[in-house]
Predicted model as a PDB file, atoms N, CA, C, CB and O in Angstrom, pLDDT in the B-factor column:
MODEL        1                                                                  
ATOM      1  N   MET A   1      49.065 -18.871 -36.666  1.00 73.00           N  
ATOM      2  CA  MET A   1      50.338 -18.534 -36.059  1.00 73.00           C  
ATOM      3  C   MET A   1      50.091 -17.607 -34.869  1.00 73.00           C  
ATOM      4  CB  MET A   1      51.289 -17.874 -37.093  1.00 73.00           C  
ATOM      5  O   MET A   1      49.332 -16.644 -34.979  1.00 73.00           O  
ATOM      6  N   THR A   2      50.721 -17.892 -33.747  1.00 83.00           N  
ATOM      7  CA  THR A   2      50.564 -17.103 -32.540  1.00 83.00           C  
ATOM      8  C   THR A   2      51.472 -15.883 -32.600  1.00 83.00           C  
ATOM      9  CB  THR A   2      50.868 -17.947 -31.292  1.00 83.00           C  
ATOM     10  O   THR A   2      52.666 -16.003 -32.875  1.00 83.00           O  
ATOM     11  N   ARG A   3      50.909 -14.721 -32.344  1.00 87.00           N  
ATOM     12  CA  ARG A   3      51.702 -13.495 -32.321  1.00 87.00           C  
ATOM     13  C   ARG A   3      52.301 -13.317 -30.940  1.00 87.00           C  
ATOM     14  CB  ARG A   3      50.845 -12.265 -32.708  1.00 87.00           C  
ATOM     15  O   ARG A   3      51.621 -13.489 -29.928  1.00 87.00           O  
ATOM     16  N   VAL A   4      53.570 -12.975 -30.906  1.00 86.00           N  
ATOM     17  CA  VAL A   4      54.268 -12.724 -29.654  1.00 86.00           C  
ATOM     18  C   VAL A   4      54.210 -11.230 -29.374  1.00 86.00           C  
ATOM     19  CB  VAL A   4      55.745 -13.233 -29.711  1.00 86.00           C  
ATOM     20  O   VAL A   4      54.475 -10.419 -30.261  1.00 86.00           O  
ATOM     21  N   ALA A   5      53.863 -10.862 -28.140  1.00 93.00           N  
ATOM     22  CA  ALA A   5      53.840  -9.451 -27.772  1.00 93.00           C  
ATOM     23  C   ALA A   5      55.252  -8.876 -27.895  1.00 93.00           C  
ATOM     24  CB  ALA A   5      53.287  -9.261 -26.327  1.00 93.00           C  
ATOM     25  O   ALA A   5      56.233  -9.536 -27.550  1.00 93.00           O  
ATOM     26  N   LYS A   6      55.340  -7.666 -28.381  1.00 93.00           N  
ATOM     27  CA  LYS A   6      56.634  -7.016 -28.564  1.00 93.00           C  
ATOM     28  C   LYS A   6      56.660  -5.751 -27.730  1.00 93.00           C  
ATOM     29  CB  LYS A   6      56.903  -6.700 -30.063  1.00 93.00           C  
ATOM     30  O   LYS A   6      55.624  -5.139 -27.469  1.00 93.00           O  
ATOM     31  N   ARG A   7      57.875  -5.363 -27.309  1.00 94.00           N  
ATOM     32  CA  ARG A   7      58.073  -4.132 -26.558  1.00 94.00           C  
ATOM     33  C   ARG A   7      59.147  -3.317 -27.249  1.00 94.00           C  
ATOM     34  CB  ARG A   7      58.457  -4.422 -25.081  1.00 94.00           C  
ATOM     35  O   ARG A   7      60.100  -3.864 -27.805  1.00 94.00           O  
ATOM     36  N   GLN A   8      58.988  -2.034 -27.209  1.00 94.00           N  
ATOM     37  CA  GLN A   8      59.986  -1.146 -27.776  1.00 94.00           C  
ATOM     38  C   GLN A   8      60.973  -0.741 -26.689  1.00 94.00           C  
ATOM     39  CB  GLN A   8      59.324   0.097 -28.410  1.00 94.00           C  
ATOM     40  O   GLN A   8      60.583  -0.510 -25.545  1.00 94.00           O  
ATOM     41  N   PHE A   9      62.264  -0.655 -27.051  1.00 92.00           N  
ATOM     42  CA  PHE A   9      63.244  -0.109 -26.133  1.00 92.00           C  
ATOM     43  C   PHE A   9      64.317   0.603 -26.940  1.00 92.00           C  
ATOM     44  CB  PHE A   9      63.858  -1.219 -25.241  1.00 92.00           C  
ATOM     45  O   PHE A   9      64.559   0.282 -28.104  1.00 92.00           O  
ATOM     46  N   SER A  10      64.942   1.556 -26.314  1.00 96.00           N  
ATOM     47  CA  SER A  10      65.944   2.363 -27.013  1.00 96.00           C  
ATOM     48  C   SER A  10      67.346   1.941 -26.617  1.00 96.00           C  
ATOM     49  CB  SER A  10      65.740   3.852 -26.718  1.00 96.00           C  
ATOM     50  O   SER A  10      67.622   1.648 -25.454  1.00 96.00           O  
ATOM     51  N   VAL A  11      68.210   1.916 -27.592  1.00 96.00           N  
ATOM     52  CA  VAL A  11      69.634   1.701 -27.351  1.00 96.00           C  
ATOM     53  C   VAL A  11      70.383   2.807 -28.080  1.00 96.00           C  
ATOM     54  CB  VAL A  11      70.101   0.270 -27.831  1.00 96.00           C  
ATOM     55  O   VAL A  11      69.905   3.329 -29.087  1.00 96.00           O  
ATOM     56  N   TYR A  12      71.526   3.152 -27.584  1.00 98.00           N  
ATOM     57  CA  TYR A  12      72.345   4.186 -28.195  1.00 98.00           C  
ATOM     58  C   TYR A  12      73.571   3.528 -28.799  1.00 98.00           C  
ATOM     59  CB  TYR A  12      72.747   5.277 -27.162  1.00 98.00           C  
ATOM     60  O   TYR A  12      74.357   2.882 -28.106  1.00 98.00           O  
ATOM     61  N   LEU A  13      73.719   3.703 -30.104  1.00 98.00           N  
ATOM     62  CA  LEU A  13      74.810   3.074 -30.848  1.00 98.00           C  
ATOM     63  C   LEU A  13      75.514   4.121 -31.695  1.00 98.00           C  
ATOM     64  CB  LEU A  13      74.284   1.919 -31.736  1.00 98.00           C  
ATOM     65  O   LEU A  13      74.928   5.148 -32.038  1.00 98.00           O  
ATOM     66  N   PRO A  14      76.766   3.863 -32.031  1.00 98.00           N  
ATOM     67  CA  PRO A  14      77.475   4.786 -32.912  1.00 98.00           C  
ATOM     68  C   PRO A  14      76.780   4.864 -34.273  1.00 98.00           C  
ATOM     69  CB  PRO A  14      78.945   4.349 -33.083  1.00 98.00           C  
ATOM     70  O   PRO A  14      76.281   3.857 -34.775  1.00 98.00           O  
ATOM     71  N   PRO A  15      76.747   6.056 -34.869  1.00 98.00           N  
ATOM     72  CA  PRO A  15      76.057   6.227 -36.156  1.00 98.00           C  
ATOM     73  C   PRO A  15      76.514   5.250 -37.243  1.00 98.00           C  
ATOM     74  CB  PRO A  15      76.259   7.632 -36.646  1.00 98.00           C  
ATOM     75  O   PRO A  15      75.689   4.776 -38.023  1.00 98.00           O  
ATOM     76  N   ASP A  16      77.793   4.946 -37.307  1.00 98.00           N  
ATOM     77  CA  ASP A  16      78.278   4.025 -38.330  1.00 98.00           C  
ATOM     78  C   ASP A  16      77.708   2.622 -38.134  1.00 98.00           C  
ATOM     79  CB  ASP A  16      79.803   3.976 -38.315  1.00 98.00           C  
ATOM     80  O   ASP A  16      77.382   1.940 -39.106  1.00 98.00           O  
ATOM     81  N   LEU A  17      77.590   2.195 -36.889  1.00 98.00           N  
ATOM     82  CA  LEU A  17      77.018   0.871 -36.611  1.00 98.00           C  
ATOM     83  C   LEU A  17      75.535   0.841 -36.989  1.00 98.00           C  
ATOM     84  CB  LEU A  17      77.199   0.501 -35.114  1.00 98.00           C  
ATOM     85  O   LEU A  17      75.057  -0.143 -37.552  1.00 98.00           O  
ATOM     86  N   VAL A  18      74.823   1.900 -36.685  1.00 98.00           N  
ATOM     87  CA  VAL A  18      73.407   1.981 -37.057  1.00 98.00           C  
ATOM     88  C   VAL A  18      73.268   1.859 -38.573  1.00 98.00           C  
ATOM     89  CB  VAL A  18      72.775   3.315 -36.556  1.00 98.00           C  
ATOM     90  O   VAL A  18      72.421   1.110 -39.058  1.00 98.00           O  
ATOM     91  N   ARG A  19      74.085   2.582 -39.316  1.00 98.00           N  
ATOM     92  CA  ARG A  19      74.043   2.531 -40.779  1.00 98.00           C  
ATOM     93  C   ARG A  19      74.325   1.120 -41.279  1.00 98.00           C  
ATOM     94  CB  ARG A  19      75.055   3.518 -41.382  1.00 98.00           C  
ATOM     95  O   ARG A  19      73.634   0.625 -42.170  1.00 98.00           O  
ATOM     96  N   ARG A  20      75.337   0.472 -40.708  1.00 98.00           N  
ATOM     97  CA  ARG A  20      75.698  -0.879 -41.145  1.00 98.00           C  
ATOM     98  C   ARG A  20      74.593  -1.883 -40.847  1.00 98.00           C  
ATOM     99  CB  ARG A  20      76.992  -1.322 -40.474  1.00 98.00           C  
ATOM    100  O   ARG A  20      74.321  -2.764 -41.663  1.00 98.00           O  
ATOM    101  N   VAL A  21      73.953  -1.760 -39.686  1.00 98.00           N  
ATOM    102  CA  VAL A  21      72.864  -2.672 -39.317  1.00 98.00           C  
ATOM    103  C   VAL A  21      71.667  -2.461 -40.237  1.00 98.00           C  
ATOM    104  CB  VAL A  21      72.450  -2.463 -37.841  1.00 98.00           C  
ATOM    105  O   VAL A  21      71.037  -3.426 -40.669  1.00 98.00           O  
ATOM    106  N   LYS A  22      71.355  -1.213 -40.535  1.00 98.00           N  
ATOM    107  CA  LYS A  22      70.246  -0.933 -41.454  1.00 98.00           C  
ATOM    108  C   LYS A  22      70.526  -1.525 -42.830  1.00 98.00           C  
ATOM    109  CB  LYS A  22      70.007   0.585 -41.569  1.00 98.00           C  
ATOM    110  O   LYS A  22      69.640  -2.124 -43.440  1.00 98.00           O  
ATOM    111  N   HIS A  23      71.749  -1.362 -43.320  1.00 98.00           N  
ATOM    112  CA  HIS A  23      72.104  -1.932 -44.625  1.00 98.00           C  
ATOM    113  C   HIS A  23      72.037  -3.463 -44.586  1.00 98.00           C  
ATOM    114  CB  HIS A  23      73.518  -1.470 -45.048  1.00 98.00           C  
ATOM    115  O   HIS A  23      71.574  -4.091 -45.538  1.00 98.00           O  
ATOM    116  N   ALA A  24      72.496  -4.051 -43.495  1.00 98.00           N  
ATOM    117  CA  ALA A  24      72.458  -5.511 -43.371  1.00 98.00           C  
ATOM    118  C   ALA A  24      71.022  -6.024 -43.370  1.00 98.00           C  
ATOM    119  CB  ALA A  24      73.177  -5.959 -42.092  1.00 98.00           C  
ATOM    120  O   ALA A  24      70.745  -7.079 -43.940  1.00 98.00           O  
ATOM    121  N   SER A  25      70.114  -5.298 -42.742  1.00 98.00           N  
ATOM    122  CA  SER A  25      68.721  -5.741 -42.723  1.00 98.00           C  
ATOM    123  C   SER A  25      68.110  -5.663 -44.114  1.00 98.00           C  
ATOM    124  CB  SER A  25      67.902  -4.898 -41.739  1.00 98.00           C  
ATOM    125  O   SER A  25      67.307  -6.518 -44.489  1.00 98.00           O  
ATOM    126  N   VAL A  26      68.485  -4.644 -44.880  1.00 98.00           N  
ATOM    127  CA  VAL A  26      68.004  -4.536 -46.266  1.00 98.00           C  
ATOM    128  C   VAL A  26      68.555  -5.692 -47.093  1.00 98.00           C  
ATOM    129  CB  VAL A  26      68.418  -3.171 -46.895  1.00 98.00           C  
ATOM    130  O   VAL A  26      67.821  -6.317 -47.859  1.00 98.00           O  
ATOM    131  N   GLU A  27      69.844  -5.976 -46.940  1.00 98.00           N  
ATOM    132  CA  GLU A  27      70.467  -7.087 -47.670  1.00 98.00           C  
ATOM    133  C   GLU A  27      69.816  -8.425 -47.317  1.00 98.00           C  
ATOM    134  CB  GLU A  27      71.970  -7.144 -47.369  1.00 98.00           C  
ATOM    135  O   GLU A  27      69.705  -9.309 -48.166  1.00 98.00           O  
ATOM    136  N   ALA A  28      69.390  -8.568 -46.065  1.00 97.00           N  
ATOM    137  CA  ALA A  28      68.749  -9.804 -45.610  1.00 97.00           C  
ATOM    138  C   ALA A  28      67.258  -9.825 -45.956  1.00 97.00           C  
ATOM    139  CB  ALA A  28      68.937  -9.970 -44.100  1.00 97.00           C  
ATOM    140  O   ALA A  28      66.568 -10.811 -45.694  1.00 97.00           O  
ATOM    141  N   ASP A  29      66.772  -8.741 -46.539  1.00 98.00           N  
ATOM    142  CA  ASP A  29      65.354  -8.604 -46.899  1.00 98.00           C  
ATOM    143  C   ASP A  29      64.455  -8.789 -45.676  1.00 98.00           C  
ATOM    144  CB  ASP A  29      64.976  -9.624 -47.989  1.00 98.00           C  
ATOM    145  O   ASP A  29      63.443  -9.487 -45.736  1.00 98.00           O  
ATOM    146  N   GLU A  30      64.839  -8.153 -44.569  1.00 98.00           N  
ATOM    147  CA  GLU A  30      64.081  -8.205 -43.323  1.00 98.00           C  
ATOM    148  C   GLU A  30      63.855  -6.792 -42.817  1.00 98.00           C  
ATOM    149  CB  GLU A  30      64.815  -9.058 -42.258  1.00 98.00           C  
ATOM    150  O   GLU A  30      64.616  -5.878 -43.136  1.00 98.00           O  
ATOM    151  N   SER A  31      62.814  -6.618 -42.034  1.00 96.00           N  
ATOM    152  CA  SER A  31      62.656  -5.334 -41.353  1.00 96.00           C  
ATOM    153  C   SER A  31      63.807  -5.189 -40.360  1.00 96.00           C  
ATOM    154  CB  SER A  31      61.258  -5.232 -40.630  1.00 96.00           C  
ATOM    155  O   SER A  31      64.425  -6.171 -39.948  1.00 96.00           O  
ATOM    156  N   LEU A  32      64.073  -3.956 -39.992  1.00 97.00           N  
ATOM    157  CA  LEU A  32      65.142  -3.723 -39.028  1.00 97.00           C  
ATOM    158  C   LEU A  32      64.855  -4.459 -37.726  1.00 97.00           C  
ATOM    159  CB  LEU A  32      65.314  -2.222 -38.765  1.00 97.00           C  
ATOM    160  O   LEU A  32      65.754  -5.071 -37.150  1.00 97.00           O  
ATOM    161  N   SER A  33      63.615  -4.405 -37.260  1.00 96.00           N  
ATOM    162  CA  SER A  33      63.255  -5.088 -36.010  1.00 96.00           C  
ATOM    163  C   SER A  33      63.446  -6.595 -36.113  1.00 96.00           C  
ATOM    164  CB  SER A  33      61.808  -4.779 -35.638  1.00 96.00           C  
ATOM    165  O   SER A  33      63.995  -7.214 -35.203  1.00 96.00           O  
ATOM    166  N   SER A  34      62.999  -7.184 -37.207  1.00 96.00           N  
ATOM    167  CA  SER A  34      63.144  -8.632 -37.386  1.00 96.00           C  
ATOM    168  C   SER A  34      64.609  -9.029 -37.472  1.00 96.00           C  
ATOM    169  CB  SER A  34      62.403  -9.095 -38.644  1.00 96.00           C  
ATOM    170  O   SER A  34      65.020 -10.042 -36.906  1.00 96.00           O  
ATOM    171  N   PHE A  35      65.388  -8.235 -38.174  1.00 98.00           N  
ATOM    172  CA  PHE A  35      66.814  -8.520 -38.314  1.00 98.00           C  
ATOM    173  C   PHE A  35      67.508  -8.491 -36.957  1.00 98.00           C  
ATOM    174  CB  PHE A  35      67.472  -7.513 -39.267  1.00 98.00           C  
ATOM    175  O   PHE A  35      68.231  -9.422 -36.605  1.00 98.00           O  
ATOM    176  N   VAL A  36      67.285  -7.417 -36.196  1.00 97.00           N  
ATOM    177  CA  VAL A  36      67.933  -7.294 -34.882  1.00 97.00           C  
ATOM    178  C   VAL A  36      67.477  -8.410 -33.958  1.00 97.00           C  
ATOM    179  CB  VAL A  36      67.627  -5.924 -34.248  1.00 97.00           C  
ATOM    180  O   VAL A  36      68.288  -8.971 -33.222  1.00 97.00           O  
ATOM    181  N   GLU A  37      66.194  -8.739 -33.983  1.00 96.00           N  
ATOM    182  CA  GLU A  37      65.686  -9.835 -33.154  1.00 96.00           C  
ATOM    183  C   GLU A  37      66.378 -11.152 -33.497  1.00 96.00           C  
ATOM    184  CB  GLU A  37      64.169  -9.978 -33.329  1.00 96.00           C  
ATOM    185  O   GLU A  37      66.806 -11.885 -32.605  1.00 96.00           O  
ATOM    186  N   ARG A  38      66.486 -11.448 -34.784  1.00 97.00           N  
ATOM    187  CA  ARG A  38      67.114 -12.699 -35.212  1.00 97.00           C  
ATOM    188  C   ARG A  38      68.591 -12.747 -34.822  1.00 97.00           C  
ATOM    189  CB  ARG A  38      66.968 -12.873 -36.726  1.00 97.00           C  
ATOM    190  O   ARG A  38      69.070 -13.763 -34.319  1.00 97.00           O  
ATOM    191  N   VAL A  39      69.303 -11.660 -35.051  1.00 97.00           N  
ATOM    192  CA  VAL A  39      70.733 -11.622 -34.738  1.00 97.00           C  
ATOM    193  C   VAL A  39      70.963 -11.774 -33.235  1.00 97.00           C  
ATOM    194  CB  VAL A  39      71.360 -10.309 -35.240  1.00 97.00           C  
ATOM    195  O   VAL A  39      71.859 -12.504 -32.812  1.00 97.00           O  
ATOM    196  N   LEU A  40      70.160 -11.091 -32.440  1.00 96.00           N  
ATOM    197  CA  LEU A  40      70.312 -11.212 -30.986  1.00 96.00           C  
ATOM    198  C   LEU A  40      69.960 -12.612 -30.498  1.00 96.00           C  
ATOM    199  CB  LEU A  40      69.438 -10.183 -30.274  1.00 96.00           C  
ATOM    200  O   LEU A  40      70.656 -13.163 -29.645  1.00 96.00           O  
ATOM    201  N   GLU A  41      68.885 -13.192 -31.031  1.00 95.00           N  
ATOM    202  CA  GLU A  41      68.515 -14.566 -30.653  1.00 95.00           C  
ATOM    203  C   GLU A  41      69.628 -15.547 -31.022  1.00 95.00           C  
ATOM    204  CB  GLU A  41      67.193 -14.981 -31.342  1.00 95.00           C  
ATOM    205  O   GLU A  41      69.971 -16.423 -30.227  1.00 95.00           O  
ATOM    206  N   ASP A  42      70.195 -15.406 -32.227  1.00 96.00           N  
ATOM    207  CA  ASP A  42      71.297 -16.276 -32.652  1.00 96.00           C  
ATOM    208  C   ASP A  42      72.489 -16.145 -31.716  1.00 96.00           C  
ATOM    209  CB  ASP A  42      71.720 -15.946 -34.089  1.00 96.00           C  
ATOM    210  O   ASP A  42      73.077 -17.142 -31.299  1.00 96.00           O  
ATOM    211  N   TYR A  43      72.838 -14.911 -31.393  1.00 96.00           N  
ATOM    212  CA  TYR A  43      73.976 -14.680 -30.500  1.00 96.00           C  
ATOM    213  C   TYR A  43      73.729 -15.311 -29.129  1.00 96.00           C  
ATOM    214  CB  TYR A  43      74.243 -13.170 -30.349  1.00 96.00           C  
ATOM    215  O   TYR A  43      74.595 -16.009 -28.600  1.00 96.00           O  
ATOM    216  N   LEU A  44      72.567 -15.071 -28.566  1.00 95.00           N  
ATOM    217  CA  LEU A  44      72.265 -15.609 -27.236  1.00 95.00           C  
ATOM    218  C   LEU A  44      72.204 -17.131 -27.246  1.00 95.00           C  
ATOM    219  CB  LEU A  44      70.945 -15.044 -26.725  1.00 95.00           C  
ATOM    220  O   LEU A  44      72.632 -17.772 -26.286  1.00 95.00           O  
ATOM    221  N   ARG A  45      71.681 -17.712 -28.312  1.00 94.00           N  
ATOM    222  CA  ARG A  45      71.627 -19.174 -28.430  1.00 94.00           C  
ATOM    223  C   ARG A  45      73.044 -19.757 -28.457  1.00 94.00           C  
ATOM    224  CB  ARG A  45      70.846 -19.591 -29.708  1.00 94.00           C  
ATOM    225  O   ARG A  45      73.325 -20.757 -27.796  1.00 94.00           O  
ATOM    226  N   ARG A  46      73.923 -19.127 -29.220  1.00 93.00           N  
ATOM    227  CA  ARG A  46      75.307 -19.614 -29.321  1.00 93.00           C  
ATOM    228  C   ARG A  46      76.097 -19.402 -28.041  1.00 93.00           C  
ATOM    229  CB  ARG A  46      76.017 -18.927 -30.467  1.00 93.00           C  
ATOM    230  O   ARG A  46      76.992 -20.188 -27.733  1.00 93.00           O  
ATOM    231  N   SER A  47      75.783 -18.352 -27.291  1.00 92.00           N  
ATOM    232  CA  SER A  47      76.561 -18.038 -26.091  1.00 92.00           C  
ATOM    233  C   SER A  47      76.050 -18.748 -24.848  1.00 92.00           C  
ATOM    234  CB  SER A  47      76.555 -16.555 -25.853  1.00 92.00           C  
ATOM    235  O   SER A  47      76.682 -18.669 -23.795  1.00 92.00           O  
ATOM    236  N   ASP A  48      74.922 -19.439 -24.946  1.00 85.00           N  
ATOM    237  CA  ASP A  48      74.351 -20.144 -23.799  1.00 85.00           C  
ATOM    238  C   ASP A  48      74.852 -21.582 -23.790  1.00 85.00           C  
ATOM    239  CB  ASP A  48      72.799 -20.106 -23.836  1.00 85.00           C  
ATOM    240  O   ASP A  48      74.456 -22.367 -24.651  1.00 85.00           O  
ATOM    241  N   PRO A  49      75.710 -21.949 -22.846  1.00 74.00           N  
ATOM    242  CA  PRO A  49      76.255 -23.317 -22.840  1.00 74.00           C  
ATOM    243  C   PRO A  49      75.173 -24.391 -22.695  1.00 74.00           C  
ATOM    244  CB  PRO A  49      77.259 -23.463 -21.711  1.00 74.00           C  
ATOM    245  O   PRO A  49      75.389 -25.533 -23.103  1.00 74.00           O  
ATOM    246  N   ARG A  50      74.024 -24.051 -22.129  1.00 78.00           N  
ATOM    247  CA  ARG A  50      72.940 -25.033 -21.977  1.00 78.00           C  
ATOM    248  C   ARG A  50      72.283 -25.374 -23.301  1.00 78.00           C  
ATOM    249  CB  ARG A  50      71.891 -24.512 -21.013  1.00 78.00           C  
ATOM    250  O   ARG A  50      71.604 -26.395 -23.406  1.00 78.00           O  
ATOM    251  N   SER A  51      72.474 -24.526 -24.328  1.00 67.00           N  
ATOM    252  CA  SER A  51      71.812 -24.774 -25.613  1.00 67.00           C  
ATOM    253  C   SER A  51      72.665 -25.617 -26.550  1.00 67.00           C  
ATOM    254  CB  SER A  51      71.470 -23.460 -26.284  1.00 67.00           C  
ATOM    255  O   SER A  51      72.240 -25.908 -27.668  1.00 67.00           O  
ATOM    256  N   GLU A  52      73.856 -26.013 -26.120  1.00 59.00           N  
ATOM    257  CA  GLU A  52      74.727 -26.826 -26.975  1.00 59.00           C  
ATOM    258  C   GLU A  52      74.203 -28.241 -27.108  1.00 59.00           C  
ATOM    259  CB  GLU A  52      76.147 -26.852 -26.423  1.00 59.00           C  
ATOM    260  O   GLU A  52      73.633 -28.807 -26.176  1.00 59.00           O  
ATOM    261  N   GLU A  53      74.410 -28.793 -28.284  1.00 54.00           N  
ATOM    262  CA  GLU A  53      74.031 -30.180 -28.540  1.00 54.00           C  
ATOM    263  C   GLU A  53      74.948 -31.105 -27.751  1.00 54.00           C  
ATOM    264  CB  GLU A  53      74.095 -30.505 -30.056  1.00 54.00           C  
ATOM    265  O   GLU A  53      76.147 -30.839 -27.671  1.00 54.00           O  
ATOM    266  N   PRO A  54      74.429 -32.177 -27.169  1.00 53.00           N  
ATOM    267  CA  PRO A  54      75.303 -33.150 -26.484  1.00 53.00           C  
ATOM    268  C   PRO A  54      76.203 -33.849 -27.482  1.00 53.00           C  
ATOM    269  CB  PRO A  54      74.469 -34.191 -25.710  1.00 53.00           C  
ATOM    270  O   PRO A  54      75.799 -34.133 -28.610  1.00 53.00           O  
ATOM    271  N   SER A  55      77.438 -34.126 -27.053  1.00 49.00           N  
ATOM    272  CA  SER A  55      78.415 -34.803 -27.945  1.00 49.00           C  
ATOM    273  C   SER A  55      78.175 -36.280 -28.020  1.00 49.00           C  
ATOM    274  CB  SER A  55      79.839 -34.556 -27.475  1.00 49.00           C  
ATOM    275  O   SER A  55      78.900 -36.989 -28.719  1.00 49.00           O  
TER     276      SER A  55                                                      
ENDMDL                                                                          
END                                                                             
């Protein structure tokens, strides 16, 4: 399996949102980084009109 290089970056979020995201990652049995990566990828895939399946 090929490893993808990762970069760290900081974001500022409300404390309640941070708590909820951390709990969601535990519920999903994923690391916080993996959870956030997956959620962001899913969101971007859904919001990109070029990624839609042809009808």
